[in-house]
FIKOL-913082 format. One record per residue (C-alpha): x, y negated, z negated; residue in three letters. Coordinates in nm, 4 decimals. Layout:
<r><X>X</X><Y>Y</Y><Z>Z</Z><residu>ALA</residu></r>
...
END
This chain:
<r><X>10.3015</X><Y>-9.8186</Y><Z>-5.4034</Z><residu>MET</residu></r>
<r><X>10.0672</X><Y>-9.6017</Y><Z>-5.2696</Z><residu>SER</residu></r>
<r><X>9.8578</X><Y>-9.6785</Y><Z>-4.9840</Z><residu>ILE</residu></r>
<r><X>9.5636</X><Y>-9.6547</Y><Z>-5.1614</Z><residu>VAL</residu></r>
<r><X>9.7317</X><Y>-9.8578</Y><Z>-5.4508</Z><residu>GLY</residu></r>
<r><X>9.7957</X><Y>-10.1009</Y><Z>-5.1349</Z><residu>ARG</residu></r>
<r><X>9.4707</X><Y>-10.0898</Y><Z>-4.9942</Z><residu>LEU</residu></r>
<r><X>9.3168</X><Y>-10.1980</Y><Z>-5.3534</Z><residu>ILE</residu></r>
<r><X>9.5196</X><Y>-10.4419</Y><Z>-5.3807</Z><residu>SER</residu></r>
<r><X>9.4736</X><Y>-10.5344</Y><Z>-5.0433</Z><residu>ARG</residu></r>
<r><X>9.0991</X><Y>-10.5325</Y><Z>-5.0958</Z><residu>PHE</residu></r>
<r><X>8.9528</X><Y>-10.4983</Y><Z>-5.4059</Z><residu>PRO</residu></r>
<r><X>8.6067</X><Y>-10.6121</Y><Z>-5.3913</Z><residu>HIS</residu></r>
<r><X>8.6401</X><Y>-10.2390</Y><Z>-5.2003</Z><residu>ARG</residu></r>
<r><X>8.7994</X><Y>-10.0378</Y><Z>-5.4688</Z><residu>GLU</residu></r>
<r><X>8.4723</X><Y>-9.7350</Y><Z>-5.4301</Z><residu>LEU</residu></r>
<r><X>8.4323</X><Y>-9.7745</Y><Z>-5.0929</Z><residu>PRO</residu></r>
<r><X>8.8440</X><Y>-9.7362</Y><Z>-5.0258</Z><residu>ILE</residu></r>
<r><X>8.8099</X><Y>-9.4622</Y><Z>-5.2482</Z><residu>ARG</residu></r>
<r><X>8.5572</X><Y>-9.2633</Y><Z>-5.1531</Z><residu>ARG</residu></r>
<r><X>8.7092</X><Y>-9.2093</Y><Z>-4.7890</Z><residu>LEU</residu></r>
<r><X>8.9539</X><Y>-9.0739</Y><Z>-4.8954</Z><residu>LEU</residu></r>
<r><X>8.8348</X><Y>-8.8040</Y><Z>-5.0762</Z><residu>ALA</residu></r>
<r><X>8.5555</X><Y>-8.7182</Y><Z>-4.7715</Z><residu>GLN</residu></r>
<r><X>8.7567</X><Y>-8.7727</Y><Z>-4.4756</Z><residu>SER</residu></r>
<r><X>8.9947</X><Y>-8.7159</Y><Z>-4.3211</Z><residu>ALA</residu></r>
<r><X>8.9877</X><Y>-8.9527</Y><Z>-4.0390</Z><residu>GLU</residu></r>
<r><X>8.9910</X><Y>-9.1751</Y><Z>-4.2865</Z><residu>PHE</residu></r>
<r><X>9.3077</X><Y>-9.1210</Y><Z>-4.4295</Z><residu>ARG</residu></r>
<r><X>9.4482</X><Y>-8.9724</Y><Z>-4.0987</Z><residu>ALA</residu></r>
<r><X>9.4021</X><Y>-9.3911</Y><Z>-4.0304</Z><residu>VAL</residu></r>
<r><X>9.5040</X><Y>-9.5154</Y><Z>-4.3798</Z><residu>CYS</residu></r>
<r><X>9.8884</X><Y>-9.3018</Y><Z>-4.3344</Z><residu>ALA</residu></r>
<r><X>9.9277</X><Y>-9.3947</Y><Z>-3.9964</Z><residu>ASP</residu></r>
<r><X>9.8497</X><Y>-9.8346</Y><Z>-4.1422</Z><residu>TYR</residu></r>
<r><X>10.0861</X><Y>-9.6563</Y><Z>-4.3863</Z><residu>GLU</residu></r>
<r><X>10.3997</X><Y>-9.5299</Y><Z>-4.1859</Z><residu>GLU</residu></r>
<r><X>10.3471</X><Y>-9.8633</Y><Z>-3.9337</Z><residu>ALA</residu></r>
<r><X>10.3914</X><Y>-10.1019</Y><Z>-4.2842</Z><residu>LEU</residu></r>
<r><X>10.7173</X><Y>-9.8702</Y><Z>-4.3706</Z><residu>ALA</residu></r>
<r><X>10.8310</X><Y>-9.9236</Y><Z>-3.9960</Z><residu>ALA</residu></r>
<r><X>10.7538</X><Y>-10.2959</Y><Z>-4.0281</Z><residu>MET</residu></r>
<r><X>10.9646</X><Y>-10.3500</Y><Z>-4.3226</Z><residu>ARG</residu></r>
<r><X>11.2478</X><Y>-10.1123</Y><Z>-4.1651</Z><residu>HIS</residu></r>
<r><X>11.3284</X><Y>-10.3329</Y><Z>-3.8727</Z><residu>TRP</residu></r>
<r><X>11.2809</X><Y>-10.6751</Y><Z>-4.1222</Z><residu>GLN</residu></r>
<r><X>11.5820</X><Y>-10.5207</Y><Z>-4.2814</Z><residu>ALA</residu></r>
<r><X>11.7830</X><Y>-10.4274</Y><Z>-4.0547</Z><residu>THR</residu></r>
<r><X>11.6957</X><Y>-10.7965</Y><Z>-3.8112</Z><residu>ASN</residu></r>
<r><X>11.5260</X><Y>-10.7144</Y><Z>-3.5735</Z><residu>CYS</residu></r>
<r><X>11.2498</X><Y>-10.9086</Y><Z>-3.5134</Z><residu>ASP</residu></r>
<r><X>11.1118</X><Y>-10.7492</Y><Z>-3.1693</Z><residu>ALA</residu></r>
<r><X>11.0832</X><Y>-10.3964</Y><Z>-3.3729</Z><residu>LYS</residu></r>
<r><X>10.8836</X><Y>-10.5493</Y><Z>-3.6802</Z><residu>ALA</residu></r>
<r><X>10.6088</X><Y>-10.7370</Y><Z>-3.5088</Z><residu>LYS</residu></r>
<r><X>10.5619</X><Y>-10.4830</Y><Z>-3.2888</Z><residu>GLU</residu></r>
<r><X>10.4990</X><Y>-10.2721</Y><Z>-3.5817</Z><residu>TYR</residu></r>
<r><X>10.3265</X><Y>-10.5348</Y><Z>-3.7054</Z><residu>GLY</residu></r>
<r><X>10.0743</X><Y>-10.5741</Y><Z>-3.4893</Z><residu>ALA</residu></r>
<r><X>10.0092</X><Y>-10.2272</Y><Z>-3.4981</Z><residu>PHE</residu></r>
<r><X>9.9818</X><Y>-10.2173</Y><Z>-3.8956</Z><residu>ALA</residu></r>
<r><X>9.7436</X><Y>-10.5059</Y><Z>-3.7976</Z><residu>SER</residu></r>
<r><X>9.5295</X><Y>-10.3046</Y><Z>-3.5572</Z><residu>GLU</residu></r>
<r><X>9.5494</X><Y>-10.0377</Y><Z>-3.8361</Z><residu>LEU</residu></r>
<r><X>9.4550</X><Y>-10.3024</Y><Z>-4.0572</Z><residu>GLU</residu></r>
<r><X>9.0692</X><Y>-10.3551</Y><Z>-3.8696</Z><residu>ALA</residu></r>
<r><X>9.0124</X><Y>-9.9986</Y><Z>-3.8389</Z><residu>GLU</residu></r>
<r><X>9.0137</X><Y>-9.9778</Y><Z>-4.2368</Z><residu>ILE</residu></r>
<r><X>8.8033</X><Y>-10.2805</Y><Z>-4.2542</Z><residu>VAL</residu></r>
<r><X>8.5730</X><Y>-10.1504</Y><Z>-3.9690</Z><residu>ARG</residu></r>
<r><X>8.5521</X><Y>-9.7883</Y><Z>-4.1159</Z><residu>MET</residu></r>
<r><X>8.4509</X><Y>-9.9708</Y><Z>-4.4586</Z><residu>LEU</residu></r>
<r><X>8.1918</X><Y>-10.1667</Y><Z>-4.3151</Z><residu>ASP</residu></r>
<r><X>8.0741</X><Y>-9.8783</Y><Z>-4.1503</Z><residu>LEU</residu></r>
<r><X>8.0515</X><Y>-9.6444</Y><Z>-4.4837</Z><residu>SER</residu></r>
<r><X>7.8076</X><Y>-9.9669</Y><Z>-4.6606</Z><residu>THR</residu></r>
<r><X>7.5669</X><Y>-10.0323</Y><Z>-4.4535</Z><residu>GLU</residu></r>
<r><X>7.2598</X><Y>-9.9407</Y><Z>-4.5284</Z><residu>PRO</residu></r>
<r><X>7.0958</X><Y>-9.6144</Y><Z>-4.3758</Z><residu>LYS</residu></r>
<r><X>6.7651</X><Y>-9.6753</Y><Z>-4.1581</Z><residu>PRO</residu></r>
END
Protein backbone atom coordinates (compact mmCIF):
# COMPACT_ATOMS: atom_id res chain seq x y z
CA MET A 1 0.00 0.00 0.00
CA SER A 2 1.27 3.48 -0.82
CA ILE A 3 1.80 6.11 1.83
CA VAL A 4 -1.24 8.00 0.48
CA GLY A 5 -3.40 4.90 0.80
CA ARG A 6 -2.00 4.09 4.23
CA LEU A 7 -2.66 7.60 5.57
CA ILE A 8 -6.14 7.77 4.09
CA SER A 9 -7.04 4.36 5.50
CA ARG A 10 -5.69 5.47 8.90
CA PHE A 11 -7.41 8.90 8.76
CA PRO A 12 -10.28 8.61 6.24
CA HIS A 13 -11.94 11.82 7.45
CA ARG A 14 -8.76 13.73 6.52
CA GLU A 15 -8.33 12.62 2.93
CA LEU A 16 -8.51 16.12 1.43
CA PRO A 17 -5.97 17.70 3.83
CA ILE A 18 -3.65 14.71 3.36
CA ARG A 19 -3.74 15.04 -0.42
CA ARG A 20 -3.38 18.82 -0.21
CA LEU A 21 -0.35 18.70 2.08
CA LEU A 22 1.31 15.95 0.05
CA ALA A 23 0.96 18.16 -3.02
CA GLN A 24 2.05 21.39 -1.36
CA SER A 25 4.50 20.64 1.46
CA ALA A 26 7.95 19.13 1.05
CA GLU A 27 8.22 18.94 4.85
CA PHE A 28 5.00 16.90 5.08
CA ARG A 29 6.19 14.58 2.30
CA ALA A 30 9.48 14.07 4.15
CA VAL A 31 7.73 13.20 7.43
CA CYS A 32 5.45 10.81 5.55
CA ALA A 33 8.44 9.15 3.86
CA ASP A 34 10.14 8.72 7.24
CA TYR A 35 6.89 7.27 8.63
CA GLU A 36 6.71 4.78 5.77
CA GLU A 37 10.33 3.74 6.33
CA ALA A 38 9.78 3.32 10.09
CA LEU A 39 6.74 1.11 9.44
CA ALA A 40 8.71 -0.99 6.95
CA ALA A 41 11.57 -1.40 9.44
CA MET A 42 9.12 -2.34 12.19
CA ARG A 43 7.55 -5.02 9.95
CA HIS A 44 11.00 -6.31 9.02
CA TRP A 45 12.08 -6.69 12.65
CA GLN A 46 8.74 -8.26 13.58
CA ALA A 47 9.25 -10.85 10.84
CA THR A 48 12.70 -11.70 12.19
CA ASN A 49 11.35 -11.96 15.76
CA CYS A 50 13.56 -9.17 17.04
CA ASP A 51 11.08 -7.63 19.46
CA ALA A 52 13.39 -4.93 20.78
CA LYS A 53 14.08 -3.49 17.31
CA ALA A 54 10.42 -3.87 16.29
CA LYS A 55 9.34 -1.91 19.38
CA GLU A 56 11.98 0.75 18.72
CA TYR A 57 10.77 1.32 15.16
CA GLY A 58 7.14 1.08 16.27
CA ALA A 59 7.73 3.86 18.77
CA PHE A 60 9.45 5.95 16.11
CA ALA A 61 6.52 5.37 13.73
CA SER A 62 4.12 6.49 16.48
CA GLU A 63 6.10 9.70 16.98
CA LEU A 64 6.05 10.38 13.25
CA GLU A 65 2.32 9.67 13.10
CA ALA A 66 1.78 12.21 15.87
CA GLU A 67 3.77 14.73 13.84
CA ILE A 68 1.64 13.97 10.77
CA VAL A 69 -1.52 14.58 12.82
CA ARG A 70 -0.06 17.84 14.17
CA MET A 71 0.73 19.01 10.66
CA LEU A 72 -2.76 18.08 9.48
CA ASP A 73 -4.29 19.94 12.42
CA LEU A 74 -2.25 23.04 11.65
CA SER A 75 -3.23 22.90 7.99
CA THR A 76 -6.93 22.87 8.80
CA GLU A 77 -6.94 25.55 11.51
CA PRO A 78 -8.88 28.65 10.56
CA LYS A 79 -6.59 31.50 9.55
CA PRO A 80 -7.14 34.81 11.39
